[in-house]
Phi, psi and omega in degrees: 000335180300319180295319179295320176298320178295313179299318178296319177300313184291321179292320179294316183288331188303321181293323181287320177298312181295318179291322176300315175300314177304317178305324181277321181286321184252040188301314181300313182292318179292324177299313181298319181292317179299321176297319180293339177268359179083019178291140179289141178042059184296336178298325178268323187293321181295304180292325179298315180288329177295316177296321179303307184285329178294315178295314181300316179297318180293319175301317179293313183298320182280338183077027177252107186054051183296337178290322175296315178304316182294324177292320180298316179299314181295321180296329173287312189291327183297305177295320184297320179305313183279327179280318191265345182229042182283075187296334181291347179265356187258129182270328178298122182299323179290314178295319180300315179296319180297314179289332176295319179295316177298319180301309184287331172300311178294322174299321177294318179295323176300314178299319179293324179296313182293321176297317178298319177304308181300318181293315182292317181296324184275315188239011190308317182289340181266353185286318177085167180054045176235150179289339180210240181193188178290153177274320184266000000 
């Protein structure tokens, strides 16, 4: 089971590590998009959220305070889900459906992050194949 947990951690973290890097590399375009969606302070939010999910993903992937990593990811997902994927504000049916899919995907990822936090906090030392253990 340790190998399965490691693979799961790596697969889950990969998206956030990649997205965090993209937030930093593609900062101007992502800032413009965040601004168009009405996100507050996108000039700070885009790089800040990029660092947040990059750090969260790395902590989870390495198994070094993976519970903190899961919380960082959840802290990113909660506001982003509501600001960036507010499907209820969109009148175009195709765009509305696309944003609805992203909204519920992010909602599910938030649930998975919170579940991972609880798992790591409760059983972290017993999971194995981690560089450290839980912080909490």
